[in-house]
N, C-alpha and C positions, 0 to 999 in steps of 0.2 A: 692346384689351379682349377677354378670351377668353370667348365666350358659351357657355352650355350648350345644346347642341342636343338633349339628351334621347333621342338615338338608342339609347341602350343602358340605359335606365332600367328597372330589374328589379324587379317587383312584382306586385301583385294589386289589382284593382278589382272590387267587387260592383256590378253595373250592372242597374238594372230596365229591361229592354226593354219597349218600348211596342207595342201592337198595331198592325199595319200596315207595320211594319218588318221586314226580314229580319235574321237574327242578324249577317250580315256588314255591313249598312249601318248597324247600331247601333254598330258598333265606330268609326264615323267620328269621333264626339264624342269618344271616348276618346283616339283617335290626335291630334285636334287639341288637346285640353286638355293632354296630356302631351307633345306635340311628338315624336311616335314614330311609326314605321310598323310596329314589330315587336310586333304583339299577336296574341292567339289566344284564342278563347272554347272553353270545354270543355263542349260539348254543345250542339247546334243547337235553337233553338226556331222552329217554322213562323211564317210571316209573321203569320198570324192571332192568334198565342198572345203572351201577354206574361209578364213574370216574371223570374226571376233568372238573369243570365248571369254567370258567373265568368270573368273576363278576366285573362289572364295577359300580362305584357309583358316585353320584353328577353329576357334568358337563361331566364327562368322558363317560357318557352314550351315549353321541353323537358319541363315537367311536365304539359302538357296531357292526355297518355293517362292519367296518375295520377289527376288530378281528374275526367277523364271516367268513370272507373271507379265514382265514388262513387254510392251510392243517391241517388235524386231523388224530391221530394214534389211532388205537383200538386194543384190544385183544378181539376176538370173539370166543365163544364156540359154534360151529355148530353141530347140531344133524341131522344125516343122517338116514332116514327111517321113517319119520313122517313130516307132515306140518300141521300148525295150521292157522286159519283164520287171525291171527294178525301177524303171522310169528314170534313170540316170546313166551315165556313160560306162558304168561298170556292168550292166546287164546284158543279156542276149536279146538281139533285135527279134520281136515276135510280130511286128506289123509294119508294113510299108504303104505309103499312099502319096497323094499329091502334096506339094508344098503349098504355102500361102504367100499372099502378097503383104506388102506393108500396109496398104489401106484396109485390108480385111483386118489385120492385128488391131490397128488403130480404132477401127469402128467397134470392135467388140470389147475392148478392154473396160469400157465403162459398165459393161454389164457383169464384170468380175470385181467389183468393188461393193463396200458395204457389207451387210450381214448375208453370208452363204452357208448353205450345207455342203460339207465336203466329206468324201468317203476317203478315209486314209489309205495310203498304198498297202499292197499285201505285204511287200517287203518293208516291215517296220518294226519297231521294238514294241509295239503294242501286244498285249496278251490276249489270246482267244482261247477260251476253254482252259485257262491255266497255263498255256503254252505260248511262247513268243510267235508272233504272227510270221516273221521271217523265216523261223525254223520249219514251220508247217508249209510255207510256200516252196521252200528249197526242196522238200521232200514230195513235192508234187500234189499236195492236198489242196482243196479248195478252202480259201480263207474268205469268209464273210465278216466283214466289219461294218457296223452300223455308222451311217453318216453322222457327222457332228457339226455343231454350229461354230462357225469361225467368223472373223471380222477382217476384211481387207480395206485399210484406211487410205492406201494409195497404190495405184497400179498403172504405170506410166511408160511408154516406150522411149528408150534412149537411143537405140541404134537398131539399124535393120540391114540384113544382107539377103538380096534375092537368089533363088535357085539359079544354077548355071549348068552347063554341059558337063563341067567337071564334077559337080556335086548337085544332085537333084533336090537337095533339102534347102530350105530357107531357114534364117536364123534371126532371132530378135533378142535384144537385150532389154529386160524389163527392170524397172526399180519398183519394188513391192515392199509397203509397210503393212504389217498384219499383226493380229493378235497371237497369243499363246496357242500353240496346238495347231497351228496352220502348217501344211505339208506343201512346200512350193513345188515339188515333184508332181503332187496329185493336182494343184492348180494349173500346171502346165499341160498335164493330161486333160483336164476339162476344157481348157482353152482351145486345145486341138480338137477335142471332140466337137465342140460348138462350131469350129471351122471346118468340120469334116476332113481334118488332117491329123494323122497320128503325130503325137508330139511326146518329147521327153526332154530332159535338162542335158545339156552338154557341160555346163559348169555353173556353180553356185557360190556367191560369197555373201557373208553376213557383214554388214556394214556398220550396224548400230544395234544396241539392245538398251532399250530406254535411255537414259541420259548419256550412256557410254558409247564412245565412238572408235571405229576401228583405227582411225589415224592416231589415236592416242596409245595404241597396243604395243607392246614389245614385239619386235620382228615384222611390224607392218610394212616397213621400208623393204622387206625382203620379198613380199608377194608381187608376182608379175602384173602388168597392166590387165585389167579386166576389159578384154576387147574380143572381137571375133575370132583372132587367132589363138585365144587361150586354150590350152590342152589341159583339161582338168585333173584327170588321174594321172599323177606322176608321183609314185611312191617315194618317200623320203626317209632315210635311215636316221635312227635316234643320233643325236651329236651331243657331245658334252665337251664343251671348251670354256676357257675363261671369259671370252667376249659374251657368249650366250648367257652364262650365269650372271655376269655383271648386267646386262640388259634386263634380265628378268628382276634382278634386285633392285634396279632403278625403277622399274615400272611398278613395284610393290607400294602399295598405299596402307598406311594403318588407317583403321576405322575411326574417324574423327567426326564430331558434330556436323563439320561442313560436309563430309562425304555422306553421312546418314541423311542430311537434308536432300543433298542431291538424288539420294534413293528414294525420295518421297515420304521419309518418315519424319515423325515429330521427334524432337530431340529435348534432352532435359539433363541437368546436373543433379546429381544426387547430394544433398546437403552433407557436409562433412560429419555433423553429429550423428547421422543416421546411417553411416557405412556399416555399422556392426548389424543393423536390421537386414541388410541385404546379405551379408556373410552368413548370417545364422537363419535366413530363410523367413524372417518375420515379416508380417504384412507391412506394405508401404503405404502410408496415407499421402493424399495429394499435397499437404502441406510439407512433406519431406523433399518434394522435388522442386527444382527452379526450372521453369520451362524456357527453353531457349528460342524454339521455332514452332509455329502452329503448322496444321494441315489437316486434311481429310482423314488420314489413316488414324485408325485406333491404336497402332503400334507406336511405341516411343522407345527411341534408342536412348539408353541411359548411360551417362558418363560419370566419373568421378570429377571432382574438382579440377584436378590437373590434367584433365582431358583423355584420360585412359578409359577405354571402353568397359562398361560394367554389366551389360546385358540388355535384354528387352523386357518391357512390362506392356501390358494392355490397358488401356483407359476404359473402364467399366462405365464411365460417364454417371450422370445423377440418376438416382439419389445415392449412389455408392460413394463413399469418401476414400475408397481404396484403389490400388492397381492390382491387377493380376499378373502374376509373373508368367512370361514366355519362357526365358531361360536366363540364367545369370552367369557373370563371368567375374568371379570374386578376385580381388588382388592375389597376385601370387606372392608367397612368403619372400620378402625382401632378401637378396643375396648380394655379397660382395664379390666382385669378379677381379681376378688378376690376369692381365694379359701380358704377352711378350710382343715384340714387334713382328715376329713370325706369324703370330696369330692374326695380327692387323692385316699383314700383306697376304695372308690365306684367306681373307674373308671370314675369319673366325669371331670378329667382333659383332655382337648381336645386331641383327638388322633392325629390331625394334628401337634399339638405342638411335642407330643411324637416323631412322625415320623420325623420331621424336626430337632429335637433335641433341647436341651435348655442349655443356658448359665445362671448360677445363682450364688448366694452368700447366705450363711446362717449367719444370726447373729441378735442380738437385735435391732440394727440400731436405738437406742434411740437418737435423735436429728440430725440424718444424717449429720454428722460433715465432715471436710475436707477429712478426711481419708476414711469415706463411700463413699463420692463423687468420689474419686480416683478409688474405687472398681467398683462403677457403670459405670464409663467412660471405665474401661477395659471391662467390660460386654457388653457395647454398641459397642465395636469394633468388635464383632463376628456378622458380617452383615448377615449371612444365618441362624443363630440360633434364637429361640425364647428366649426372655430376661426377666428374673425376679429375685425377691428376696423371700427368705424365712425367716420370722421373727416371732415374738411371741407377744401374747397379753400383756406380761409384761415380763422384764428380770427376769432371774431366781434368780437374788440377791434381788428381791423386797421384800422378806421375811426376809432379815437380818436387825438388829437393826441400822446400819449405812447407810440404804438406805432411802433417804428422798423423793422420788417421781420421776417420768419420766419428761424427758425434753419434750417429746411430748406425747399427747393423741393418742391412737390407731387411731381415725378418722384423726388426723393431719398427723400422719406417713404414713397413706395409701394415703392421699391427695399428700403429698410430692413425694412419690415413683411414683404416677401417673404422676406428673408435670415433673419427669425425662425421660419421654417418654419411659417407660419400658413396657412390655406386660402383666405382671401379677405380683401378689404377693400372697404368700400362707402365711396365718396367722394361727399360731399354738398356742393353749391355753397350757401354760406351767404348765400343772397339775402335780400332784404327780406321776401319772402313766406314763406320757410321760418323765418325768425326770429319769426314770429308764431304758429307752430305751438305748441299747449299741449303740456307736457312729458308728461303722461299719454297724449295721442293719439299722440306720437311713440313711447313705449314700446309701447304696443298695436300699433302698426304693425310693431315689430320682432317681435312675438310671433306676429302672424297672417301677415306676409308673409315672415319669415326663420326661423320656428320657434324663436325665442330660448327656451332653457330655463334659461340660466345669464347672468347679468350681473355682471361684475366691474368694479368701480369704486373710486377712492379716496375718502377721507372727505369731501372737499370738493366732491363731485359736485353739479352743478346743470345742468339743462337746460330747454328750453322757453321760452315767452315771459317775457323779463325774468328768466330762471333760476328760475321760480317752483317748480319740482320740485327739491327738494333731497333729501339722503339720508334724512331723516326720512320725507318723503312717498314716497320710492321703497321705503322698507321696508314700508311699508302697502301700497303697490301690489303688491308682490312677494307678500305674504301673500294679497292678494285675487285676483290673477292666476295664482298657484301656479307661480312661478318662482323659482329659487335666486338670492339676492343675496350675492355675496362681497365684502366691505367689506375693502379693503387699507389698511394704515395708511400714514402718511406715510413718506418716506425722508429721512434727513438725512445731511449731509456736515460734519463738525466742527460739530456742534450746530445747523448752519443747514438748514432745510427745503428740499429740492429742489423747484424749481418752473420752469416755462418763462419765467415773467417774470423771475426771478432770473438765469437763464441769458442771456437776451437782453440783460439788464442788464450782465452781466460781459463779454459779447462786445463790446458797443457801447463799454465803457470799455477794451477792450484787455487784460483780465485773462483771457487764454485758458487759462492753467493752472487757474484756478478753474472756468471754465465746463467744461473738460474734466473735472475731477473729477465735477461734477454730471451731465455727459452720460454719462460712462463711455466717452468716445471724444473724439477732437479734432473741433474745429469744422471744417467743410468747406465752402468756397465753390464752388458749381457754375458752371464757366467754359465750358460746352459752346458756348454762343452768343456768347461774347466774341470780337470781333475785335481781334487784336494788331497793334501797329506795332513794328517791330524796328529799333532803331538804337543803336549805340555799346554793344553787349552787354547792352542791356535790351529786354525786351518791355513795351510800355506800352498801357493801354486805359482808357477813361472807364468809371466805375463805372455801370452800368445794370443793376440788379437788385432783385427783390422781397426779397431775402435781407438779412439784417444785414451790415454790413460794419464791422469794428473801427475804432477812432479812428486818427486819423493816427499813423503810426510805422513802424518797420521790424521785421519779424517772421521768425522761422525758419519755414520752410515745407516741405512735401513736395508737389511738383508731379506730379500723377498724369496718366498718358498712357492712350490706348485700349489694349484687349486685344490688338490686332494690331500694337502699336508694334514689337515684337520683329522682326516680318517685314518691315515696310516702312520702317524707319528706320536707315540707316547711320549718321547722325550721332548717334542716341541710343546706339548701340552704341560709338561712339567715346568717349562720356562715362559709359560704364557703371561705370567704377572709381569714381564719386562717387555711385553709387546702391545701394539695397538690391537692386534688381532693375531691369530694363530697362523696367518699367512705371512707374517713379517717379524722381524726381530731387530731391535735397535742394538748396535755394538760399534766398535771402533775397527777401522781398516788401516793398516801400515802398509805404505808402498816404498820399497827401498830396493835398489839395484836391480830392478826387473822383475820383482817378486811381490805378489800380494799376500797379506797375512790378515786373517779375520778372527777376532776372539769369539769362539764359539763353544758351546757346552761339549760336543762329542763329534766323532766321525760321522755318525748317522745323520746329525743335524747338517754338517758341511756337505754331506753327499746330496742333500735336497736343495742346496743354494742354486736359484734361477737368475737372480740379478742383484747388483748392488747399486742402491741409489744413493748418491752423495747429498747429504742434507746439511 
């Protein structure tokens, strides 16, 4: 089973950081929920502050500088009447003075909008002489940081609390929208100096970064109201529970053309004929892209035709006919995944699949006959969705007296599904416990845990406890839960409906031609675990298999050998004149009294038998 490690999961999470945690430590929960180490946030929040962190994952971390440059909006609780060395509630009080009035604050805020020169705090992550300024300040050294240009777009008073006998300080809640690099702590200090009142922050909350809002972030509802009673510095321990992981996974967004446009980027599709150019790093001409949205940015977010992020290029503009690469995200080599129900319930189904959405079908798929193939072709028609099947270790009818075995072993079934170029298969053990699950509950699990957007089924669909959910009920559920239901009509051969039960019956009766017509292929008996005894030109074995076996008789068969047969079998080469290739051999098969007999040239040849195809 190939598991999803999530190491390259590429997208964006809006996260509400809690007070008491550093921005870096806040990413721990994101890393754990998404099972990735490659994350980056777009703008640090001090440990005492809370609010919006825009977290980028995987290859999207290349966009950290772009998102960091967005304007940011804050709610700041400013204390007038004292100043701390860090300009926030975590520091030591170094200065006290008179408080201010509401009118004084209202009158001066206009002078702290527009372009400003601001001296960053000594306790900051900036480097002075190759060392972090905060480290120098903690060691008692003088820190001299040159003022820098910032821009404050909005600085308005939201609420005010006058000084009192119990508290000589006054407090103002300000809403501030500002440019990258603005220190709200320093802004509070400077406002206080202009009012001749020492000032510092009591609390800070970031509410918006560019187009991204705190209200859309994971855990935003857990933040306390931002008011005069807010205690900013309340350390919080790391938590790891299913609800938190689930909320982060729900908040995760793949990088789509729509999201790229929201970020102020141009977007374009890479035309399919030129995908190899990107994979090989060859120059991209402008005619190779299909622009989706315009904009002032020279950066273009590039996507494959199915909407998967392909990287960033830069428009060199006229007279150049080429784009310059910023970074590329070539397609990962296509893999086929096999999942169990335990994987799904433990959130081991790839989050990328969930966010892209899945198109799937649920069924026993025993034999993968012509009707099944029609269903699979319908699934493959949903180009932008992840495609797969949900099947079972054995059909639920396997316990009945009139059930004589499977058309395919589980291994054969998975291999055939893989050969249809699908993305995954979910194999469920049809246990007594599973058989009691209500059909509606099962379908809702597919939606929640596998991102099901399309369900393709035959007209005779039923599932759940005692098959209570039929096509009529499924149609109503599809409307209620907003997923597409594609109903596939029955397939017929010479006027007879194609079904797994009919195929099993024909195989059991030895009518292999009829079964092949319904299957669209020959019935194949898996012989990988069969131990053959060779004597007098025949390989014999006792029949021990969960598969169907045709009734007693002699059959024309094609014996199949391993892929390496050509390299290690001299004897197979000696009989190659009787074969289509060195991987197979035409012969006769005798079935009698629970035993198989194959007419083969030697014991060495019989030891290499992998399968018997009844032709």
